[in-house]
C-alpha positions in Angstrom: 0.0 0.0 0.0 3.0 2.4 0.5 3.8 2.7 -3.3 0.1 3.3 -4.1 -0.2 5.9 -1.4 2.9 7.8 -2.8 1.1 8.0 -6.2 -2.2 8.9 -4.6 -3.9 5.7 -5.8 -5.4 4.5 -2.6 -9.1 4.4 -1.8 -10.1 6.7 1.1 -10.8 3.7 3.4 -7.4 2.2 2.5 -5.7 5.6 3.0 -7.3 5.9 6.5 -6.2 2.3 7.4 -2.6 3.1 6.3 -2.6 6.3 8.2 -3.5 4.5 11.4 -0.7 2.1 10.8 1.8 4.8 10.0 1.0 6.6 13.3 2.6 3.7 15.2 5.2 2.4 12.7 8.2 4.6 12.0 9.8 2.1 9.7 6.8 2.2 7.2 6.8 6.0 7.6 10.4 6.2 6.4 9.6 3.8 3.5 6.6 6.0 2.4 8.8 9.1 2.4 11.2 7.3 0.1 8.4 6.3 -2.2 7.1 9.9 -2.3 10.6 11.2 -3.2 10.7 8.7 -6.0 7.3 9.6 -7.3 8.2 13.3 -7.3 11.0 12.6 -9.8 8.8 10.7 -12.3 8.0 14.0 -14.2 11.7 14.4 -15.0 11.8 11.0 -16.5 9.4 12.0 -19.4 10.9 13.6 -22.6 10.2 17.3 -23.1 7.2 18.2 -25.3 7.8 20.7 -28.2 5.1 23.4 -28.3 3.5 24.3 -31.7 5.5 26.8 -33.8 2.7 29.5 -33.8 2.1 29.3 -30.1 4.5 32.2 -29.3 3.1 34.5 -32.0 -0.4 33.9 -30.7 0.6 34.6 -27.1 2.3 37.9 -28.2 -0.7 38.9 -30.2 -3.0 38.3 -27.3 -0.8 40.5 -25.1 -0.9 43.4 -27.5 -4.7 43.3 -27.6 -6.8 44.8 -24.9 -6.0 42.9 -21.7 -9.5 43.5 -20.4 -11.1 42.1 -23.6 -12.7 38.8 -23.0 -11.6 36.0 -25.3 -13.8 35.5 -28.3 -15.2 32.1 -29.4 -12.6 32.0 -32.2 -9.8 32.5 -29.6 -11.2 29.8 -27.5 -11.3 27.4 -30.5 -7.7 28.3 -31.3 -6.6 27.9 -27.7 -8.4 24.6 -27.5 -6.7 23.5 -30.7 -3.4 24.4 -29.3 -4.1 22.5 -26.1 -5.1 19.5 -28.2 -2.0 19.8 -30.4 0.2 20.1 -27.3 -1.5 17.0 -25.8 -1.2 15.1 -29.0 2.5 16.0 -29.3 3.2 15.2 -25.7 4.8 11.8 -25.0 3.9 11.7 -21.3 2.3 8.3 -20.5 -0.3 8.4 -17.8 0.2 6.0 -15.0 -2.1 3.1 -15.0 -4.0 2.8 -11.8 -3.4 -0.6 -10.2 -6.4 -2.7 -9.8 -7.3 -3.4 -6.2 -7.5 -6.9 -5.0 -10.8 -7.1 -3.2 -11.2 -9.7 -0.6 -14.4 -11.6 -0.7 -16.1 -12.9 2.4 -15.0 -16.5 1.4 -11.4 -15.3 1.1 -11.5 -13.6 4.5 -13.0 -16.7 6.1 -10.4 -18.9 4.5 -7.6 -16.7 5.7 -9.0 -16.7 9.2 -9.3 -20.5 9.1 -5.7 -20.8 7.9 -4.5 -18.5 10.7 -6.4 -20.5 13.3 -4.9 -23.7 11.9 -1.4 -22.3 12.1 -1.9 -21.2 15.7 -3.3 -24.6 16.6 -0.3 -26.3 14.9 2.1 -24.0 16.7 0.4 -24.8 20.0 0.6 -28.5 19.3 4.3 -28.3 18.4 5.0 -26.4 21.7 3.1 -29.0 23.6 4.9 -31.9 21.9 8.3 -30.1 22.5 7.5 -29.7 26.2 6.5 -33.4 26.5 9.7 -34.4 24.6 11.8 -32.4 27.1 9.9 -33.9 30.0 10.4 -37.4 28.6 14.1 -36.7 28.1 14.5 -35.6 31.7 12.6 -38.6 33.0 14.8 -40.9 30.9 17.9 -39.3 32.3 16.6 -39.7 35.9 15.7 -43.3 35.2 19.1 -44.0 33.7 20.8 -42.5 36.8 18.6 -44.6 39.1 19.4 -47.7 37.1 23.1 -47.0 37.3 22.9 -46.5 41.0 20.9 -49.7 41.4 23.4 -51.6 39.3 26.2 -50.2 41.5 24.4 -51.2 44.7 23.7 -54.7 43.2 27.4 -55.1 42.3 28.4 -54.1 45.8 25.9 -56.5 47.3 27.1 -59.4 45.2 30.7 -58.6 46.1 29.8 -58.5 49.8 27.9 -61.8 49.5 30.9 -63.4 47.7 33.2 -62.3 50.5 30.8 -63.5 53.1 30.6 -66.9 51.3 34.4 -67.1 51.2 34.5 -66.3 54.9 31.9 -69.0 55.6 33.7 -71.5 53.5 37.0 -70.7 55.2 35.7 -70.7 58.7 33.9 -74.0 58.3 36.8 -75.7 56.7 38.3 -78.6 58.9 41.7 -77.0 59.2 40.6 -73.4 59.8 42.1 -71.5 62.7 40.4 -68.3 64.0 42.4 -65.7 65.9 40.7 -62.8 67.7 42.5 -59.5 67.3 42.2 -56.8 70.0 42.9 -53.1 69.8 46.0 -51.8 71.5 46.6 -48.5 73.5 46.6 -46.5 70.2 43.3 -47.9 69.1 41.3 -49.2 72.1 38.0 -49.6 70.2 39.5 -51.5 67.3 39.0 -55.3 67.1 39.0 -58.0 64.4 39.4 -61.6 63.4 42.0 -63.4 61.4 41.0 -66.8 59.9 43.4 -69.0 57.9 43.7 -72.6 56.8 47.0 -74.2 57.7 46.9 -76.6 54.7 46.0 -74.3 51.9 47.2 -71.0 53.3 44.0 -69.3 52.5 43.3 -66.5 55.0 41.0 -63.6 55.6 41.3 -60.5 57.8 38.2 -58.8 59.2 38.9 -55.5 61.1 36.5 -53.1 62.7 36.7 -49.6 64.2 40.2 -48.8 63.1 41.0 -45.1 62.9 41.4 -43.7 59.4 45.0 -43.8 58.2 46.7 -40.5 57.6 47.7 -39.4 54.2 50.6 -41.4 52.8 50.0 -44.2 55.4 48.2 -47.6 55.3 47.7 -50.6 57.6 49.9 -53.7 57.1 49.4 -57.3 58.3 52.2 -59.2 60.0 52.8 -62.9 60.7 55.0 -63.7 63.7 56.4 -67.2 64.3 58.4 -68.1 67.4 62.0 -67.3 67.1 61.6 -65.6 63.7 61.3 -61.9 62.6 57.8 -60.7 61.6 56.9 -61.7 58.1 55.1 -58.9 56.1 51.5 -59.4 54.7 49.4 -57.3 52.5 48.7 -53.5 52.9 45.1 -52.3 53.2 42.9 -49.3 54.1 39.6 -49.0 55.8 36.3 -47.5 54.7 34.7 -44.4 56.4 33.5 -46.6 59.3 36.9 -48.0 60.0 36.0 -51.4 58.6 38.2 -53.6 56.3 38.0 -57.0 54.8 41.0 -58.5 53.1 41.8 -61.9 51.6 45.3 -63.2 52.0 47.4 -66.1 50.9 49.9 -67.2 53.5 53.3 -68.4 52.3 54.3 -71.8 53.7 56.7 -70.3 56.2 54.0 -68.0 57.6 51.5 -70.9 58.3 53.4 -71.7 61.5 52.8 -68.2 62.9 51.3 -67.9 66.3 50.9 -64.2 66.6 49.3 -61.8 64.1 49.5 -58.0 64.2 48.4 -54.9 62.2 50.6 -51.8 62.2 50.5 -48.4 60.6 53.1 -48.1 57.9 53.9 -46.1 54.7 51.3 -46.7 52.1 53.6 -48.8 49.9 54.4 -51.3 52.7 57.7 -52.1 54.4 59.7 -55.4 54.8 59.9 -54.9 58.6 57.5 -53.2 60.9 58.3 -49.6 61.9 55.0 -48.2 63.1 52.8 -48.7 66.2 50.7 -51.9 66.5 46.9 -51.2 66.2 45.7 -54.9 66.3 47.3 -57.8 68.0 46.3 -61.5 68.6 47.7 -64.9 69.4 46.5 -68.1 67.7 44.7 -70.5 69.9 
């Protein structure tokens, strides 16, 4: 409508509608001003029209005559002929008025129905998108729960396996069970050491040991009469001070009568250097 308005080709109702829009839209106002500037230069695009040769002499003759004299019918005919000649010689092409596209009632109803359908489609897409996001979040939560459950199941299986190993070891005919008591540096600590003299299979179960400092760990020792302590494995406790460790005694350690746990460097040492935390004698 802006180009038609610049040429003055809008119907009054359309012009009023456009004016209402321009009152609130600076962008369209600037575009209309550009169209009006363009329309004002259209006259310069047409070629110059050459007036009739006798037009000057007729004008001069009219000036010489009485200025108050009214033009005669002959003069009117001559002037009319001059105008017709000028118009005939002119090459200015009148602008064709663009035909307006009139919206019928059916077209308006169709456009309204299409708009409603688009709005309904957009609302459906938003709803589906929200459901998709909710499903994704629920899937992530279920995946996290499944992984947690799997981890708990693995830990339960490992614990059951250790308990079964302990039961098998304790109930074996050659099993020996030694109670371990806490010393002065860990009065609440206690534990058990079970081993089979024939196979050398062994298991240490310790409770309420204090957490080992950084760079330190607990180490098991086997002490036979008249021999220096023989080193066992290094281990750490959980947050509750509990530890379960499987061990395989070498043949020379199966004659041990005393078992001890000391605090040593985390890599272990060949001979005990730290304080004893658990100590027990085989029955």
